[in-house]
MARKEVEX-39636 format. One record per residue (C-alpha): residue number from 1; z, x, y. Coordinates in nm, 3 decimals, always signed. Layout:
BEGIN
 pos      pz      px      py
 NUM       Z       X       Y
...
//
This chain:
BEGIN
 pos      pz      px      py
   1  +1.040  +1.400  -1.864
   2  +1.210  +1.035  -1.888
   3  +1.090  +0.932  -1.561
   4  +0.735  +1.024  -1.643
   5  +0.775  +0.874  -1.981
   6  +0.900  +0.551  -1.825
   7  +0.589  +0.527  -1.599
   8  +0.392  +0.544  -1.889
   9  +0.536  +0.340  -2.089
  10  +0.825  +0.134  -1.970
  11  +0.887  -0.221  -2.035
  12  +1.195  -0.276  -1.897
  13  +1.403  -0.237  -1.551
  14  +1.341  -0.398  -1.222
  15  +1.011  -0.608  -1.346
  16  +0.886  -0.407  -1.661
  17  +0.917  -0.735  -1.936
  18  +0.708  -0.782  -2.172
  19  +0.588  -1.135  -2.006
  20  +0.509  -0.953  -1.689
  21  +0.282  -0.707  -1.871
  22  +0.145  -0.992  -2.023
  23  +0.058  -1.164  -1.735
  24  -0.101  -0.876  -1.541
  25  -0.284  -0.806  -1.836
  26  -0.455  -1.202  -1.827
  27  -0.507  -1.189  -1.444
  28  -0.815  -0.939  -1.414
  29  -1.106  -1.179  -1.414
  30  -1.438  -1.150  -1.545
  31  -1.577  -0.984  -1.261
  32  -1.343  -0.698  -1.327
  33  -1.428  -0.658  -1.702
  34  -1.593  -0.302  -1.596
  35  -1.237  -0.166  -1.524
  36  -0.991  -0.147  -1.798
  37  -0.682  +0.051  -1.863
  38  -0.825  +0.246  -2.138
  39  -1.162  +0.385  -1.948
  40  -1.058  +0.767  -1.984
  41  -0.899  +0.699  -2.322
  42  -1.154  +0.940  -2.486
  43  -1.268  +1.156  -2.222
  44  -0.923  +1.215  -2.020
  45  -0.648  +1.093  -2.270
  46  -0.371  +1.226  -2.054
  47  -0.490  +1.123  -1.759
  48  -0.159  +0.899  -1.662
  49  +0.040  +1.163  -1.730
  50  -0.157  +1.443  -1.549
  51  -0.106  +1.165  -1.245
  52  +0.265  +1.089  -1.282
  53  +0.372  +1.467  -1.332
  54  +0.159  +1.526  -0.976
  55  +0.354  +1.230  -0.786
  56  +0.689  +1.262  -0.924
  57  +0.671  +1.648  -0.797
  58  +0.560  +1.528  -0.448
  59  +0.804  +1.258  -0.424
  60  +1.061  +1.530  -0.532
  61  +0.984  +1.724  -0.241
  62  +0.917  +1.467  -0.014
  63  +1.026  +1.119  -0.063
  64  +0.863  +0.971  +0.210
  65  +0.554  +1.062  +0.043
  66  +0.588  +0.748  -0.222
  67  +0.550  +0.503  +0.056
  68  +0.254  +0.681  +0.250
  69  +0.091  +0.668  -0.087
  70  +0.105  +0.332  -0.110
  71  -0.033  +0.289  +0.201
  72  -0.355  +0.516  +0.182
  73  -0.439  +0.319  -0.127
  74  -0.409  -0.001  +0.118
  75  -0.612  +0.102  +0.373
  76  -0.926  +0.258  +0.161
  77  -0.954  -0.086  -0.028
  78  -0.988  -0.265  +0.280
  79  -1.276  -0.061  +0.391
  80  -1.596  -0.024  +0.147
  81  -1.374  -0.187  -0.155
  82  -1.146  +0.102  -0.340
  83  -1.401  +0.405  -0.345
  84  -1.173  +0.679  -0.173
  85  -1.432  +0.643  +0.108
  86  -1.082  +0.688  +0.325
  87  -1.040  +1.066  +0.185
  88  -1.374  +1.160  +0.298
  89  -1.330  +1.448  +0.614
  90  -1.524  +1.465  +0.867
  91  -1.492  +1.317  +1.269
  92  -1.685  +1.009  +1.204
  93  -1.473  +0.932  +0.879
  94  -1.211  +0.680  +0.807
  95  -0.950  +0.900  +0.865
  96  -0.967  +0.893  +1.236
  97  -1.023  +0.519  +1.273
  98  -0.713  +0.408  +1.501
  99  -0.543  +0.270  +1.219
 100  -0.558  +0.587  +0.993
 101  -0.547  +0.892  +1.269
 102  -0.236  +1.055  +1.275
 103  -0.102  +0.746  +1.063
 104  -0.257  +0.769  +0.701
 105  -0.108  +1.072  +0.486
 106  -0.086  +1.207  +0.186
 107  -0.437  +1.319  +0.144
 108  -0.277  +1.725  +0.047
 109  -0.130  +1.496  -0.284
 110  -0.448  +1.338  -0.375
 111  -0.573  +1.711  -0.337
 112  -0.322  +1.828  -0.579
 113  -0.365  +1.526  -0.832
 114  -0.721  +1.604  -0.836
 115  -0.709  +1.987  -0.896
 116  -0.462  +1.888  -1.177
 117  -0.679  +1.666  -1.351
 118  -0.991  +1.879  -1.292
 119  -0.863  +2.158  -1.475
 120  -0.802  +1.922  -1.792
 121  -1.107  +1.653  -1.744
 122  -1.331  +1.839  -1.482
 123  -1.617  +1.583  -1.345
 124  -1.461  +1.324  -1.519
 125  -1.204  +1.106  -1.329
 126  -1.267  +0.953  -0.982
 127  -1.048  +1.038  -0.650
 128  -1.092  +0.632  -0.627
 129  -0.914  +0.610  -0.974
 130  -0.639  +0.859  -0.870
 131  -0.515  +0.693  -0.562
 132  -0.496  +0.396  -0.715
 133  -0.264  +0.536  -1.002
 134  -0.074  +0.721  -0.737
 135  +0.015  +0.439  -0.526
 136  +0.149  +0.245  -0.882
 137  +0.360  +0.549  -1.001
 138  +0.477  +0.601  -0.639
 139  +0.574  +0.237  -0.607
 140  +0.771  +0.314  -0.979
 141  +0.958  +0.613  -0.861
 142  +1.078  +0.400  -0.604
 143  +1.243  +0.120  -0.834
 144  +0.956  -0.089  -0.806
 145  +0.753  -0.265  -1.086
 146  +0.516  -0.135  -1.330
 147  +0.198  -0.275  -1.409
 148  -0.119  -0.129  -1.575
 149  -0.374  -0.049  -1.387
 150  -0.755  -0.099  -1.483
 151  -1.001  +0.203  -1.480
 152  -1.332  +0.325  -1.396
 153  -1.401  +0.337  -1.015
 154  -1.641  +0.525  -0.894
 155  -1.676  +0.738  -0.559
 156  -1.848  +0.646  -0.271
 157  -2.113  +0.838  -0.077
 158  -2.005  +0.740  +0.298
 159  -1.702  +0.636  +0.496
 160  -1.695  +0.331  +0.755
 161  -1.493  +0.421  +1.070
 162  -1.603  +0.095  +1.206
 163  -1.499  -0.072  +0.928
 164  -1.163  +0.067  +0.945
 165  -1.120  -0.005  +1.290
 166  -1.228  -0.381  +1.211
 167  -1.072  -0.461  +0.863
 168  -0.738  -0.352  +0.853
 169  -0.453  -0.565  +1.030
 170  -0.258  -0.463  +1.286
 171  +0.096  -0.486  +1.377
 172  +0.032  -0.683  +1.634
 173  -0.260  -0.932  +1.532
 174  -0.126  -1.316  +1.486
 175  -0.100  -1.463  +1.126
 176  -0.409  -1.637  +1.109
 177  -0.589  -1.325  +1.176
 178  -0.398  -1.111  +0.901
 179  -0.476  -1.417  +0.691
 180  -0.819  -1.446  +0.750
 181  -0.875  -1.041  +0.721
 182  -0.698  -1.047  +0.401
 183  -0.920  -1.352  +0.255
 184  -1.244  -1.163  +0.397
 185  -1.122  -0.915  +0.090
 186  -1.106  -1.234  -0.141
 187  -0.710  -1.210  -0.125
 188  -0.504  -1.502  -0.055
 189  -0.173  -1.605  +0.130
 190  +0.034  -1.526  -0.200
 191  -0.154  -1.165  -0.148
 192  -0.043  -1.151  +0.244
 193  +0.309  -1.225  +0.187
 194  +0.384  -1.018  -0.136
 195  +0.178  -0.697  -0.017
 196  +0.383  -0.686  +0.290
 197  +0.678  -0.625  +0.078
 198  +0.536  -0.263  +0.075
 199  +0.718  -0.256  +0.406
 200  +1.008  -0.224  +0.199
 201  +1.027  +0.151  +0.222
 202  +0.847  +0.366  +0.445
 203  +0.861  +0.422  +0.857
 204  +0.668  +0.303  +1.138
 205  +0.641  +0.471  +1.482
 206  +0.829  +0.333  +1.773
 207  +0.437  +0.265  +1.955
 208  +0.387  +0.007  +1.681
 209  +0.684  -0.228  +1.748
 210  +0.815  -0.124  +2.126
 211  +0.623  -0.402  +2.279
 212  +0.899  -0.641  +2.093
 213  +1.206  -0.422  +2.266
 214  +1.208  -0.508  +2.637
 215  +0.937  -0.750  +2.776
 216  +0.754  -0.894  +2.495
 217  +0.491  -1.106  +2.590
 218  +0.595  -1.091  +2.984
 219  +0.919  -1.288  +2.900
 220  +1.135  -0.985  +3.090
 221  +1.318  -0.984  +2.706
 222  +1.322  -0.866  +2.390
 223  +1.092  -1.092  +2.121
 224  +1.347  -1.388  +2.070
 225  +1.243  -1.351  +1.682
 226  +1.448  -0.975  +1.657
 227  +1.799  -0.982  +1.590
 228  +2.018  -0.850  +1.863
 229  +2.159  -0.532  +1.694
 230  +1.864  -0.438  +1.574
 231  +1.718  -0.488  +1.889
 232  +1.984  -0.299  +2.076
 233  +1.973  -0.010  +1.836
 234  +1.556  +0.042  +1.849
 235  +1.580  +0.030  +2.222
 236  +1.837  +0.324  +2.183
 237  +1.607  +0.505  +1.942
 238  +1.270  +0.401  +2.134
 239  +1.326  +0.348  +2.519
 240  +1.103  +0.274  +2.791
 241  +0.836  +0.537  +2.861
 242  +0.974  +0.765  +2.566
 243  +0.792  +0.872  +2.230
 244  +0.581  +0.664  +2.094
 245  +0.551  +0.900  +1.770
 246  +0.914  +0.888  +1.714
 247  +0.990  +0.659  +1.377
 248  +1.227  +0.392  +1.256
 249  +1.276  +0.275  +0.874
 250  +1.078  -0.082  +0.798
 251  +1.364  -0.175  +0.608
 252  +1.690  -0.050  +0.772
 253  +1.885  -0.170  +0.436
 254  +1.763  +0.015  +0.168
 255  +1.541  +0.288  +0.304
 256  +1.387  +0.436  +0.031
 257  +1.382  +0.183  -0.252
 258  +1.183  -0.098  -0.324
 259  +1.333  -0.402  -0.366
 260  +1.354  -0.719  -0.188
 261  +1.567  -0.634  +0.123
 262  +1.224  -0.661  +0.293
 263  +1.242  -1.027  +0.322
 264  +1.632  -1.062  +0.315
 265  +1.559  -0.912  +0.662
 266  +1.287  -1.129  +0.791
 267  +1.510  -1.410  +0.730
 268  +1.790  -1.229  +0.926
 269  +1.528  -1.168  +1.195
 270  +1.545  -0.815  +1.121
 271  +1.176  -0.729  +1.051
 272  +1.069  -0.400  +1.239
 273  +0.710  -0.512  +1.336
 274  +0.575  -0.808  +1.487
 275  +0.300  -0.844  +1.184
 276  +0.640  -0.859  +0.963
 277  +0.841  -1.106  +1.127
 278  +0.575  -1.328  +1.213
 279  +0.547  -1.453  +0.792
 280  +0.867  -1.591  +0.850
 281  +0.919  -1.696  +1.239
 282  +0.580  -1.763  +1.353
 283  +0.487  -2.147  +1.389
 284  +0.187  -2.108  +1.153
 285  +0.411  -1.912  +0.927
 286  +0.599  -2.280  +0.842
 287  +0.268  -2.428  +0.675
 288  +0.171  -2.050  +0.493
 289  +0.390  -1.798  +0.444
 290  +0.769  -1.928  +0.510
 291  +0.811  -2.045  +0.191
 292  +0.736  -1.730  +0.000
 293  +0.948  -1.521  +0.212
 294  +1.237  -1.733  +0.128
 295  +1.124  -1.760  -0.245
 296  +1.109  -1.336  -0.267
 297  +1.441  -1.331  -0.041
 298  +1.634  -1.472  -0.310
 299  +1.420  -1.384  -0.660
 300  +1.376  -1.009  -0.676
 301  +1.168  -1.067  -1.008
 302  +0.926  -1.316  -0.829
 303  +0.846  -1.062  -0.574
 304  +0.810  -0.785  -0.831
 305  +0.552  -1.011  -1.055
 306  +0.361  -1.144  -0.711
 307  +0.339  -0.766  -0.601
 308  +0.197  -0.652  -0.890
 309  -0.044  -0.916  -0.962
 310  -0.164  -0.842  -0.607
 311  -0.193  -0.467  -0.609
 312  -0.439  -0.525  -0.926
 313  -0.650  -0.791  -0.688
 314  -0.620  -0.531  -0.411
 315  -0.711  -0.269  -0.619
 316  -1.017  -0.429  -0.760
 317  -1.172  -0.514  -0.435
 318  -1.524  -0.389  -0.485
 319  -1.513  -0.104  -0.703
 320  -1.816  +0.113  -0.795
 321  -1.914  +0.099  -1.090
 322  -2.144  +0.230  -1.369
 323  -2.428  +0.457  -1.203
 324  -2.320  +0.344  -0.843
 325  -2.134  +0.620  -0.663
 326  -2.040  +0.950  -0.821
 327  -1.752  +1.122  -0.915
 328  -1.631  +1.396  -0.654
 329  -1.542  +1.711  -0.722
 330  -1.363  +1.712  -0.404
 331  -1.192  +1.423  -0.289
 332  -1.275  +1.537  +0.054
 333  -1.692  +1.554  +0.027
 334  -1.929  +1.400  -0.153
 335  -2.064  +1.652  -0.413
 336  -2.396  +1.862  -0.291
 337  -2.276  +1.827  +0.038
//
């Protein structure tokens, strides 16, 4: 399969340049030395092909699963590190935290990938590594950059619903709070803006942006930083008192492609979520994020390179390695439970 081969070996395209790959290899810090792209070279040599094949199958059946798998990875890494704790079932688990319940999805795709991997390499590959690879492949399949994923994570034994409720940024938070939450994970302002660019594909429910449409901050009018025609369209889609579960595309221009239109939207006041638009329009953005938004809106390669770097950094948040954690046989439960 040509798409499959491109995920594994490509060095051309939107940002698949030899220079970029070299940069990405060099940007792993000494603290991440226990993670390496070749971790499964002997124990599961066809891992990347197996994962890519299952992601391709899932995206072919439902293109909306690509952004969902990226979001799943993000929401996992911000709680206990990238340890697949989000995947654990249970009413007290992260799945039922406010930012995740009826929102994060793709669990069944991770299950399918895990089953395919187990059939070839039983008891070897962690669910955390599978989720990390699936996120990368989802971006590539949608037209975004390729990066080498360092592997060797192990799976956590506990979930933290309270951590999910407190650690994950909300679409209603001010920019300084979002920057602080990223900082708590070792991520900087460039990471905030670059990773926000994942909103170039996917959808958001009306409940997450309806506050901007009618009486924003008790002004009696829509959010002034929301372009008028988009505000009108969204008011029709999400009327006052309407169904908060109705969804709109985060990027109205190229709804299913991973590109830099998200940043072009922000420059034109067409960001869907408040947490998107404040990267360009808020007072604090003038000294923090605004210039990066402008750069990425004009330079898709700069965005692609920084997004890849930031995904590597996020994927390396507090990994369990060595004898810590375990390799779950079933991503939804800890072994022997």
